[in-house]
C-alpha positions in Angstrom: -8.3 -10.9 24.3 -4.8 -12.3 23.5 -2.5 -13.0 26.4 -4.2 -10.4 28.6 -4.0 -7.8 25.8 -7.0 -6.4 23.9 -6.5 -6.6 20.1 -8.0 -4.7 17.3 -7.8 -5.5 13.6 -8.1 -2.8 10.9 -9.3 -4.2 7.6 -9.5 -2.0 4.5 -12.0 -3.2 1.8 -12.6 -2.0 -1.7 -14.8 -4.0 -4.1 -14.2 -7.2 -2.1 -17.7 -8.8 -2.3 -16.2 -12.2 -3.3 -13.7 -12.4 -0.4 -14.8 -10.0 2.3 -17.0 -12.4 4.2 -14.4 -15.1 4.2 -11.7 -12.6 5.3 -13.9 -11.4 8.2 -14.8 -14.9 9.3 -11.1 -15.9 9.3 -10.2 -13.2 11.9 -9.4 -15.1 15.1 -11.9 -15.1 18.0 -9.4 -13.6 20.4 -9.6 -10.3 18.4 -11.7 -7.9 20.4 -12.7 -5.4 17.7 -12.6 -5.4 13.9 -12.7 -2.1 12.1 -13.6 -2.7 8.5 -13.3 0.3 6.2 -15.4 0.2 3.1 -13.7 2.6 0.7 -16.8 3.5 -1.4 -17.0 0.0 -3.0 -19.2 -0.2 -6.1 -20.2 -3.8 -5.5 -22.0 -5.5 -2.5 -19.1 -5.1 -0.1 -21.0 -2.6 2.2 -24.2 -4.7 2.2 -22.3 -7.8 3.2 -20.4 -6.0 5.9 -23.5 -4.4 7.4 -25.2 -7.8 7.5 -22.2 -9.3 9.3 -22.0 -6.4 11.8 -25.6 -6.9 12.8 -24.7 -10.4 13.8 -21.2 -9.8 15.4 -20.7 -7.0 17.9 -17.0 -7.0 17.3 -17.4 -5.6 13.8 -17.3 -1.8 13.3 -18.0 -0.7 9.8 -16.5 2.6 8.6 -18.0 3.7 5.3 -16.4 6.1 2.9 -19.0 7.9 0.8 -16.2 8.7 -1.7 -13.1 6.6 -2.6 -10.2 7.9 -0.5 -7.5 5.3 -1.1 -5.8 2.6 0.9 -3.8 5.0 3.0 -6.8 7.0 4.2 -8.7 3.8 5.0 -5.8 2.7 7.2 -5.6 6.1 8.8 -9.3 6.0 9.7 -9.0 2.5 11.2 -5.9 3.4 13.2 -7.5 6.5 14.5 -10.6 4.6 15.6 -8.5 2.0 17.4 -6.2 4.7 18.9 -9.2 6.7 20.2 -10.6 3.5 21.8 -9.0 3.6 25.3 -9.2 -0.2 25.9 -7.2 -1.5 22.9 -3.5 -2.5 23.5 -2.4 -3.6 20.0 -3.7 -2.9 16.5 -3.1 -5.2 13.6 -3.8 -4.8 9.9 -5.3 -7.6 7.8 -6.4 -7.3 4.1 -10.1 -7.6 3.0 -9.1 -9.9 0.2 -8.2 -12.8 2.5 -4.6 -12.6 1.5 -3.2 -12.7 5.0 -3.2 -16.0 6.9 -4.8 -15.7 10.3 -2.4 -18.3 11.6 0.4 -15.8 11.3 -1.2 -13.1 13.5 0.0 -14.6 16.9 3.6 -14.2 15.7 3.1 -10.5 15.0 1.4 -10.0 18.4 4.0 -12.0 20.3 6.7 -9.8 18.9 5.1 -6.9 20.7 3.6 -8.5 23.8 6.4 -10.9 24.7 9.5 -9.5 22.9 9.0 -5.8 23.6 8.8 -4.5 20.1 6.6 -1.5 19.2 5.8 -2.5 15.7 6.0 -5.8 13.9 5.6 -6.5 10.2 5.2 -9.6 8.1 8.1 -10.8 6.0 7.1 -13.2 3.2 10.6 -13.5 1.9 11.7 -15.6 4.9 9.1 -18.3 4.2 9.8 -21.5 2.4 6.8 -20.9 0.1 8.2 -17.7 -1.3 8.0 -19.3 -4.8 4.3 -18.7 -4.6 4.9 -14.9 -4.9 4.6 -13.8 -8.6 8.0 -13.1 -10.1 7.2 -9.5 -10.9 6.1 -8.8 -7.3 9.3 -10.5 -6.0 11.6 -8.4 -8.2 9.7 -5.2 -7.5 9.7 -6.0 -3.8 13.4 -6.6 -3.7 14.2 -3.3 -5.4 11.9 -1.3 -3.1 13.4 -3.1 0.0 16.7 -1.4 -0.6 15.2 2.1 -1.1 13.0 1.6 2.0 15.9 0.7 4.2 17.5 4.1 3.5 14.1 5.9 3.7 13.1 4.5 7.1 16.5 3.8 8.8 15.5 0.3 9.6 18.3 -1.6 7.8 17.3 -4.9 9.3 13.9 -5.2 7.8 12.9 -6.9 4.5 9.6 -7.1 2.5 8.5 -3.6 3.4 5.6 -3.8 1.0 3.9 -6.4 3.3 0.8 -4.8 4.8 0.4 -7.5 7.5 1.5 -5.6 10.6 0.8 -4.9 14.3 1.5 -1.8 16.4 1.5 -1.1 20.1 -1.3 1.5 20.6 1.0 3.5 22.9 3.3 4.0 19.9 0.3 4.7 17.7 -0.6 7.6 20.1 2.8 9.2 19.7 3.1 9.4 15.9 1.2 11.8 13.5 -0.7 8.9 11.9 -3.3 11.4 10.4 -0.4 12.6 8.2 0.5 9.2 6.8 0.6 8.9 3.0 -2.9 8.3 1.6 -2.0 6.0 -1.3 0.6 3.2 -1.7 3.8 3.9 0.1 2.1 4.1 3.5 4.2 1.2 4.6 7.4 3.2 4.5 5.7 6.3 5.8 4.7 4.7 9.1 8.1 3.1 9.5 9.7 6.5 8.9 7.5 8.0 11.7 8.5 5.2 14.1 12.2 5.6 13.4 12.2 9.3 14.0 10.8 8.6 17.5 13.2 5.7 18.0 10.6 2.9 18.3 11.7 -0.8 18.0 10.6 -2.6 14.8 11.0 -6.2 13.8 10.2 -8.6 11.0 8.1 -11.7 11.6 8.0 -14.6 9.1 4.6 -15.0 7.4 3.1 -17.1 4.6 2.9 -15.6 1.1 -0.8 -16.1 0.1 -1.7 -15.6 -3.5 -4.9 -17.2 -4.5 -8.1 -15.6 -5.9 -7.3 -12.0 -5.1 -6.7 -9.5 -7.9 -4.0 -6.9 -7.3 -5.2 -3.3 -7.7 -1.6 -2.0 -8.1 -0.8 -0.4 -11.5 3.0 -0.9 -11.6 3.6 1.9 -14.2 2.1 4.4 -11.6 3.2 2.6 -8.4 6.9 2.3 -9.0 7.8 6.0 -9.8 5.4 7.4 -7.3 6.6 5.1 -4.5 10.3 5.8 -5.4 9.6 9.5 -5.1 7.8 9.0 -1.7 10.8 7.0 -0.4 13.2 9.7 -1.5 11.3 12.4 0.3 10.9 10.2 3.4 14.7 9.7 3.5 15.3 13.5 3.7 12.5 13.9 6.2 14.1 11.4 8.5 17.5 13.1 8.3 16.0 16.5 9.0 13.6 15.4 11.8 15.9 12.9 13.6 19.4 14.3 13.1 18.8 18.1 13.1 15.4 19.0 14.6 15.1 16.4 17.5 18.8 16.0 18.2 21.8 17.1 16.2 24.0 14.2 15.1 27.3 14.4 13.3 26.1 11.8 10.8 24.3 14.6 9.0 27.6 16.1 8.1 28.7 12.9 6.4 25.5 12.8 4.4 25.9 16.5 3.3 29.5 15.8 2.2 28.4 12.8 0.2 25.6 14.7 -1.5 27.9 17.6 -2.3 30.6 15.3 -3.6 28.3 13.3 -5.8 26.1 16.1 -7.3 28.7 18.9 -7.5 31.8 16.9 -8.5 31.0 13.3 -9.6 28.1 14.1 -11.9 29.8 16.9 -13.8 33.0 14.7 -14.0 30.9 11.9 -15.4 29.3 14.1 -18.0 32.7 15.4 -19.0 34.1 11.9 -19.2 31.4 10.7 -21.6 31.6 13.9 -23.7 35.4 13.8 -24.1 35.5 10.1 -24.9 32.6 10.4 -27.5 34.3 13.4 -29.2 37.9 12.5 -29.2 37.7 8.7 -28.8 40.3 8.9 -26.0 40.1 8.3 -22.3 40.5 11.5 -20.3 42.8 10.1 -17.6 42.7 13.1 -15.2 38.9 13.2 -15.4 38.6 9.4 -14.9 40.9 9.7 -11.8 38.8 12.4 -10.2 35.6 10.6 -11.1 36.8 7.4 -9.6 38.1 9.0 -6.4 34.9 11.1 -5.8 32.7 8.1 -6.4 34.7 6.1 -3.9 34.5 9.0 -1.4 30.7 9.1 -1.8 
């Protein structure tokens, strides 16, 4: 128990035989329950977890007989914690020991003491950010911008951080079973929380990159996640500003979309075509294009 609140940790694990024991042992003693989801690992991960569970009553092993992906592992852990009536806050820590246990109190305090419903780690605030591989930093920065629009939380950064904590009362009121199964789940749960007007904050955490091997294939991850973020953006507009409560903001978005796709894009194509064919700037087209882009 932490400050009179019962805490659960959800820990997905896939082929983590080298680090899973260390990751589990590093979970602080004040954590009341640890849900470890073995996502059909092909190594000794399950064997190690079952052995640890036999010696530690806090550990609950959820075993996937087929590989279901990170998102489904988190869903199963969240549902198990949600359905346990005595848990107040649920955190997520990785099975590759990439999340420093010393940062967990900051995430919990944001909920217990500061009144937020969901807290997430932000590695970009830390002085050791140089430890983050360059390709991850650049990709993270680009996805941060898209995620701000997709989720409506314009104050957050480092949305790809999986080190999070959520108040179980909030967890009970979002359709967590429908969360994205693969990568992109971070933005999906933020989107759900924004639609229901829950309070979210960033908490500084340490960037830890040591022995773990990233399982992300960038050539698949970037386009898929970009598509997910785009769909989440429109889902948020529809659910929050039309279905739940009409807001005039939606009219401005509709005007911007119409202006860009119906006027700006055709004018841009005409501008390029005219300039390429006649080697002369079409002044009227350029004026219209500039004006519509500024209006957008």
